[in-house]
C-alpha positions as CSV (number, residue, x, y, z in Angstrom):
1,M,3.4,-25.0,37.6
2,R,3.8,-28.7,37.1
3,S,1.2,-28.8,34.4
4,R,3.0,-25.9,32.6
5,E,6.3,-27.8,32.8
6,Q,4.7,-31.0,31.5
7,E,3.2,-29.2,28.5
8,I,6.5,-27.6,27.7
9,R,8.4,-30.8,28.1
10,R,5.9,-32.8,26.0
11,I,6.0,-30.4,23.0
12,T,9.7,-30.0,23.2
13,L,10.4,-33.8,23.4
14,I,8.2,-34.3,20.3
15,G,10.2,-31.6,18.6
16,A,13.5,-33.1,19.7
17,I,12.6,-36.5,18.3
18,I,11.4,-35.0,15.0
19,N,14.6,-32.9,14.8
20,L,16.8,-36.0,15.5
21,L,15.1,-37.9,12.7
22,L,15.3,-34.9,10.3
23,T,18.9,-34.3,11.1
24,I,19.9,-37.9,10.2
25,F,17.6,-38.0,7.1
26,K,18.7,-34.6,5.7
27,I,22.5,-35.2,6.3
28,I,22.2,-38.6,4.6
29,A,20.0,-37.2,1.8
30,G,22.4,-34.2,1.3
31,T,25.4,-36.5,1.2
32,L,23.9,-39.1,-1.2
33,G,22.2,-36.3,-3.2
34,R,25.4,-34.2,-3.4
35,S,23.7,-31.1,-2.0
36,A,25.6,-28.7,0.3
37,A,22.3,-26.9,0.9
38,M,20.6,-30.1,2.2
39,V,23.6,-30.9,4.4
40,A,23.5,-27.3,5.8
41,D,19.8,-27.8,6.4
42,G,20.5,-31.0,8.3
43,I,23.0,-29.1,10.5
44,H,20.3,-26.5,11.1
45,S,18.0,-29.4,12.3
46,L,20.8,-30.5,14.6
47,S,20.9,-27.0,16.1
48,D,17.1,-27.3,16.6
49,M,17.6,-30.5,18.5
50,L,20.2,-28.8,20.7
51,S,17.9,-26.0,21.4
52,D,15.1,-28.5,22.4
53,I,17.5,-30.0,25.0
54,I,18.3,-26.5,26.3
55,V,14.6,-25.7,26.6
56,I,13.9,-28.9,28.6
57,F,16.9,-28.4,30.9
58,F,16.1,-24.7,31.7
59,T,12.4,-25.3,32.0
60,N,13.1,-27.8,34.8
61,I,15.2,-25.2,36.6
62,S,12.7,-22.3,36.0
63,S,9.8,-24.2,37.3
64,K,11.3,-24.7,40.8
65,E,9.8,-22.9,43.7
66,R,11.3,-19.9,45.5
67,D,14.1,-20.6,47.8
68,K,16.6,-18.6,50.0
69,K,18.9,-17.8,47.1
70,H,16.0,-17.0,44.6
71,S,13.4,-15.1,46.5
72,F,11.5,-14.4,43.3
73,G,11.7,-17.9,42.0
74,H,13.7,-19.3,39.1
75,G,11.7,-17.8,36.1
76,K,14.7,-15.8,34.8
77,F,16.4,-19.1,33.8
78,E,13.8,-19.3,31.1
79,T,15.0,-15.9,29.8
80,L,18.6,-17.2,29.9
81,A,17.5,-20.3,27.8
82,T,15.9,-18.0,25.3
83,L,19.2,-16.1,24.9
84,I,21.1,-19.4,24.5
85,V,18.7,-20.6,21.7
86,C,19.2,-17.2,20.0
87,V,23.0,-17.4,20.2
88,I,22.9,-21.0,18.7
89,L,20.8,-19.7,15.8
90,V,23.2,-16.8,15.1
91,S,26.4,-19.0,15.3
92,V,24.8,-21.7,13.0
93,G,23.7,-19.1,10.5
94,A,27.2,-17.5,10.4
95,R,28.9,-20.9,9.9
96,L,26.5,-21.8,7.1
97,M,27.1,-18.5,5.4
98,A,30.9,-19.0,5.5
99,N,30.6,-22.4,4.0
100,G,28.2,-21.2,1.2
101,V,30.5,-18.3,0.3
102,T,33.5,-20.6,0.2
103,N,31.7,-22.9,-2.3
104,I,30.5,-19.9,-4.4
105,I,34.1,-18.6,-4.6
106,G,35.2,-22.1,-5.5
107,V,32.8,-22.1,-8.5
108,F,34.3,-18.8,-9.7
109,E,37.8,-20.3,-9.3
110,G,36.8,-23.2,-11.6
111,K,35.7,-25.9,-9.2
112,S,32.6,-27.8,-10.3
113,I,29.6,-28.6,-8.1
114,P,27.7,-31.8,-8.9
115,V,24.0,-31.6,-9.8
116,P,22.0,-32.5,-6.6
117,G,20.0,-35.8,-6.6
118,T,16.3,-36.3,-6.2
119,I,16.7,-37.6,-2.6
120,A,17.8,-34.1,-1.5
121,L,14.7,-32.6,-3.2
122,W,12.4,-35.0,-1.3
123,A,14.2,-34.3,2.0
124,A,13.5,-30.6,1.6
125,I,9.8,-31.2,0.9
126,I,9.5,-33.5,3.9
127,S,11.4,-31.0,6.1
128,I,9.2,-28.1,5.1
129,I,6.0,-30.0,5.9
130,S,7.1,-31.5,9.2
131,K,8.8,-28.3,10.5
132,E,5.8,-26.1,9.7
133,I,3.5,-28.6,11.6
134,M,6.0,-28.4,14.5
135,Y,5.9,-24.6,14.4
136,H,2.1,-24.5,14.7
137,A,2.0,-27.1,17.5
138,T,4.8,-25.4,19.5
139,I,3.5,-21.8,19.1
140,H,0.1,-23.1,20.3
141,T,1.6,-24.6,23.4
142,A,3.8,-21.5,24.0
143,K,0.8,-19.2,23.9
144,K,-1.2,-21.5,26.1
145,V,1.5,-21.7,28.8
146,N,2.9,-18.1,28.2
147,S,6.5,-19.2,27.7
148,P,9.0,-17.0,25.9
149,V,11.5,-19.8,25.5
150,V,8.9,-22.0,23.8
151,I,8.0,-19.1,21.5
152,A,11.7,-18.8,20.6
153,N,11.8,-22.6,20.0
154,A,8.7,-22.4,17.8
155,W,10.4,-19.8,15.7
156,H,13.5,-22.0,15.5
157,H,11.2,-24.7,13.9
158,R,9.8,-22.1,11.5
159,S,13.4,-20.9,10.6
160,D,14.2,-24.6,9.7
161,A,11.1,-24.6,7.5
162,F,12.3,-21.4,5.8
163,S,15.8,-22.9,5.4
164,S,14.3,-26.0,3.8
165,I,12.4,-23.8,1.3
166,G,15.7,-22.2,0.4
167,A,17.2,-25.6,0.0
168,L,14.3,-26.7,-2.2
169,V,14.7,-23.7,-4.5
170,G,18.4,-24.2,-4.8
171,I,18.2,-27.9,-5.3
172,S,15.4,-27.9,-7.8
173,G,16.9,-24.9,-9.7
174,A,20.2,-26.8,-10.0
175,M,18.4,-30.0,-11.1
176,V,16.2,-28.3,-13.7
177,L,18.7,-25.8,-15.1
178,G,21.7,-28.3,-15.3
179,D,25.4,-28.1,-14.8
180,K,25.9,-24.4,-15.4
181,W,23.4,-23.6,-12.5
182,T,24.7,-25.9,-9.8
183,I,25.9,-22.7,-8.1
184,L,22.3,-22.3,-7.0
185,D,22.9,-25.0,-4.3
186,P,25.6,-23.0,-2.4
187,I,23.6,-19.8,-3.0
188,A,20.6,-21.6,-1.3
189,S,23.0,-22.5,1.5
190,C,23.7,-18.8,2.0
191,G,20.0,-18.1,1.8
192,I,19.5,-20.6,4.6
193,S,22.0,-18.9,6.8
194,I,20.1,-15.6,6.3
195,A,16.8,-17.3,7.2
196,I,18.4,-18.7,10.3
């Protein structure tokens, strides 16, 4: 049991560190690069980091031995952690959709959206590569230790990669097609929410 807990903690800590770095980088890149999609993607990475913390916390509890109050052990806490990670994903997705729709409505009301900068484009590319690597590493560990919460966390990594693909499409489309197509950035933000 200790070995299983250590494997889960190791892969989750690696993911948490990568998510922290990506959160900072993507929010800065989105702000400097004037990209709502990249800022939304950075917030998604922040939710990934929060889910990593939840996984570590609940894995510590679920790996405890049976006691008088828990005659079957503490394994169900891992199921609870899986549910919490899923609730975080749904709430982050809903929030991003609301922001994206607000920006799209703003465009139709005459508000202009600036063309995203190159730094936002590079942030999306870096995010796609790093999150897909984290997905494969995490799913490998999840299958090895047979952990549903680590599987959920792996899919959280992959959903971040998908959201970064949406950001990449929106940012590059807005950059290549010019001022009239900057609406692609908030559309990408809505796409990110659906991916989440």
